[in-house]
C-alpha positions in Angstrom: -22.3 34.1 130.5 -20.2 36.8 129.1 -19.2 36.8 125.5 -15.6 36.6 126.3 -16.1 33.6 128.5 -18.1 31.9 125.7 -15.4 32.6 123.2 -12.8 31.0 125.6 -15.0 27.8 126.0 -15.2 27.5 122.1 -11.5 27.9 121.9 -11.0 25.2 124.4 -13.2 22.9 122.7 -11.6 23.5 119.3 -8.2 22.9 121.0 -9.4 19.7 122.5 -10.5 18.4 119.1 -7.2 19.4 117.5 -5.4 17.5 120.2 -7.5 14.4 119.6 -6.9 14.5 115.9 -3.2 15.0 116.2 -3.0 12.1 118.9 -5.0 9.9 116.7 -2.7 10.6 113.7 0.4 10.1 115.9 -0.7 6.8 117.2 -1.9 5.8 113.8 -0.2 4.1 110.8 -1.6 2.7 107.6 0.3 -0.2 106.2 -0.6 -1.5 102.7 0.0 -5.2 102.7 1.5 -6.3 99.4 1.8 -10.0 100.3 5.4 -10.4 99.5 5.7 -12.5 102.7 3.3 -13.9 105.3 1.5 -11.4 107.5 2.0 -12.3 111.2 -1.1 -12.0 113.2 -0.9 -12.0 117.0 -4.1 -12.9 119.0 -4.4 -11.7 122.6 -7.0 -13.6 124.8 -8.6 -11.3 127.4 -10.6 -12.6 130.5 -13.1 -9.9 129.8 -15.7 -10.9 132.7 -13.0 -12.0 135.3 -14.8 -15.3 135.7 -12.5 -18.4 136.8 -14.0 -20.5 134.2 -13.2 -17.9 131.4 -9.7 -17.8 132.7 -9.4 -21.6 132.7 -10.8 -21.7 129.2 -8.1 -19.2 128.1 -5.3 -21.0 129.7 -5.9 -24.1 127.7 -5.9 -22.3 124.3 -3.0 -23.0 122.0 -2.3 -21.9 118.3 -4.1 -25.1 117.2 -7.4 -23.5 118.1 -7.0 -20.8 115.5 -5.5 -22.8 112.6 -8.9 -22.3 110.8 -8.0 -18.7 110.5 -4.7 -19.7 108.7 -6.6 -22.3 106.8 -9.2 -19.9 105.6 -6.8 -17.4 104.3 -4.7 -20.1 102.6 -7.9 -21.5 100.8 -9.0 -18.1 99.8 -5.6 -17.0 98.6 -5.4 -20.0 96.4 -8.7 -19.1 94.8 -7.3 -15.8 93.8 -3.9 -17.5 92.7 -1.9 -15.5 95.1 1.6 -16.6 94.8 2.2 -16.7 98.6 0.8 -19.9 99.7 0.5 -19.1 103.5 -0.5 -15.5 103.6 -1.4 -15.3 107.3 0.5 -16.8 110.3 -1.3 -16.8 113.7 0.6 -16.7 116.9 -1.0 -16.6 120.4 0.2 -14.1 123.1 -0.1 -14.6 126.8 -3.5 -13.8 128.5 -4.4 -10.3 129.4 -6.6 -9.5 132.4 -6.9 -5.8 131.9 -10.0 -4.7 129.9 -9.5 -2.6 126.8 -11.7 0.5 126.2 -15.0 -0.7 124.7 -16.5 0.6 121.6 -19.0 3.4 122.3 -22.6 2.8 121.1 -23.9 5.4 118.7 -20.6 7.2 118.9 -20.2 10.6 117.5 -17.0 11.4 115.5 -15.5 13.0 118.5 -16.3 9.8 120.5 -14.8 7.6 117.9 -11.5 9.6 117.7 -11.3 9.7 121.6 -11.9 5.9 121.7 -9.4 5.3 118.9 -6.7 7.2 120.9 -7.5 5.4 124.2 -7.4 2.0 122.5 -4.0 2.6 121.1 -2.6 3.9 124.5 -4.2 0.7 126.0 -2.4 -1.5 123.5 0.9 0.2 124.1 0.6 -0.2 127.8 -0.6 -3.9 127.8 1.0 -5.7 124.9 2.0 -9.0 126.4 3.6 -10.4 123.3 7.4 -10.5 122.9 8.2 -10.1 119.2 7.1 -8.3 116.2 3.5 -8.4 114.8 2.0 -7.0 111.6 -1.5 -7.0 113.1 -3.0 -7.5 116.6 -6.4 -8.9 117.4 -7.5 -8.6 121.0 -10.3 -11.1 121.9 -12.5 -10.5 124.9 -13.8 -13.8 126.1 -17.1 -13.8 128.1 -18.7 -16.9 129.8 -22.0 -17.8 128.0 -25.1 -17.9 130.0 -24.3 -15.3 132.7 -26.2 -12.1 133.6 -23.3 -9.9 132.5 -24.1 -8.3 129.2 -21.5 -8.7 126.5 -20.6 -5.6 124.4 -22.2 -5.6 121.1 -19.4 -4.3 118.9 -16.2 -5.8 117.6 -14.0 -3.6 115.5 -11.0 -3.7 113.3 -8.8 -0.5 112.6 -6.6 -0.3 109.6 -4.7 2.6 111.3 -2.5 0.7 113.7 -3.6 -2.7 112.5 -5.6 -3.4 115.7 -8.8 -5.5 116.1 -11.0 -5.9 119.0 -13.4 -9.0 119.1 -16.1 -9.9 121.7 -16.6 -13.7 121.9 -17.8 -16.4 124.1 -15.5 -18.7 126.1 -16.0 -22.4 125.1 -14.8 -24.8 122.5 -18.3 -24.8 120.8 -18.0 -21.0 120.1 -14.4 -21.1 118.6 -15.8 -21.3 115.0 -17.9 -18.2 115.3 -15.1 -16.4 117.3 -12.6 -17.1 114.7 -14.9 -16.0 112.0 -15.4 -12.5 113.7 -11.6 -12.4 114.3 -11.0 -13.0 110.6 -13.6 -10.3 109.7 -12.0 -7.8 111.8 -8.4 -8.8 110.6 -9.5 -8.0 107.2 -10.6 -4.6 108.3 -7.0 -3.9 109.3 -5.8 -5.0 105.9 -8.2 -2.3 104.4 -11.4 -4.2 103.8 -14.7 -2.4 104.3 -18.1 -3.7 105.6 -20.5 -4.9 102.9 -23.8 -4.8 104.7 -26.5 -2.4 105.5 -25.8 -1.2 109.1 -29.5 -0.5 109.6 -30.6 -4.1 108.7 -27.4 -6.1 108.8 -28.4 -7.6 105.6 -25.5 -8.0 102.8 -25.7 -5.5 100.1 -25.7 -6.9 96.6 -23.4 -7.5 94.7 -20.3 -7.0 96.9 -21.8 -8.5 100.1 -23.0 -11.7 98.3 -20.9 -14.7 98.1 -22.5 -15.7 94.7 -23.8 -12.5 93.3 -24.3 -13.8 89.7 -26.1 -17.1 90.9 -29.3 -17.9 89.1 -31.7 -18.2 90.8 -29.9 -15.6 93.3 -31.5 -17.4 96.4 -30.7 -19.3 98.4 -27.0 -18.4 98.7 -24.9 -21.2 99.9 -22.2 -19.2 101.7 -21.5 -15.7 103.1 -19.1 -13.1 101.8 -17.0 -12.5 105.0 -17.4 -8.7 105.0 -21.2 -9.1 104.2 -21.5 -11.3 107.2 -24.6 -13.4 106.5 -25.9 -16.0 104.2 -29.0 -14.8 102.3 -31.6 -17.7 102.3 -34.2 -15.4 100.7 -34.8 -11.7 100.4 -34.9 -10.4 104.1 -33.9 -13.7 105.6 -30.2 -13.9 106.4 -28.4 -16.4 108.6 -25.2 -16.1 110.6 -22.6 -18.5 109.3 -21.3 -20.9 112.1 -17.5 -20.8 111.2 -15.0 -20.0 108.4 -16.0 -23.0 106.2 -19.2 -21.2 105.3 -17.6 -17.9 104.1 -15.5 -16.7 101.2 -13.7 -13.5 100.4 -15.5 -11.8 97.6 -13.9 -10.0 94.7 -14.6 -6.4 96.1 -12.8 -7.4 99.3 -10.0 -9.1 97.5 -9.3 -5.8 95.5 -9.4 -3.8 98.9 -6.7 -6.0 100.4 -4.5 -6.1 97.2 -5.3 -9.7 96.2 -6.9 -8.7 93.0 -6.4 -5.8 90.6 -9.4 -3.4 90.3 -11.0 -3.4 86.9 -9.9 -0.5 84.7 -12.3 1.7 82.8 -12.2 1.3 79.0 -9.9 3.7 77.3 -11.5 6.3 75.1 
């Protein structure tokens, strides 16, 4: 390989990276929610495994099956004395049968940027909802108990206000599915994860529902961005639904529900 050819290859790689960065920025937007009005969230059910039973489950879904998401945000907003009584309104879009690009495992920075661009393009092509939305959550439903592996990762993007949830088709799984959807929705509002990605254990204090509790264990609920209920050090349980999670103070600050504490003046 000549030196000139190697230089051209490097230039092409750098150009590709630049194009991806520009495309990602072009498709991105960051909206800071200030809660002067309810945030409209649209859920898009997707038949992710193409199973007839999955499709039949999706076809009988209605907005009532997602009322616990609205109720969760209403309950937590009241705790933080938000003036807006109903901060989140959920609507249901028609079923989508096309699969969105899946989140890559152990993605590099370039992989993540490329996936983000593909996801936004896919949303632009397959948006089945007629009307405006402040945030969009796409829910991949998979039939439980089949040999088809379900993707591990769900994701929420603040840029573009897009969430991708992988869940199970069935009434018994709605509580957990809606909890994951609320978690990813909070990402689109600007909230960050509050657990250790290597262990999936909540990080004290922000990932604990009751960080000042004495004794600290067992915790009785989970902080929604921490993801788990700490029963004892090293032993955490997945909450079954939104009744078992709260929005902690650090998350409330990130989504503009609570003012950040100011350092003392000198």
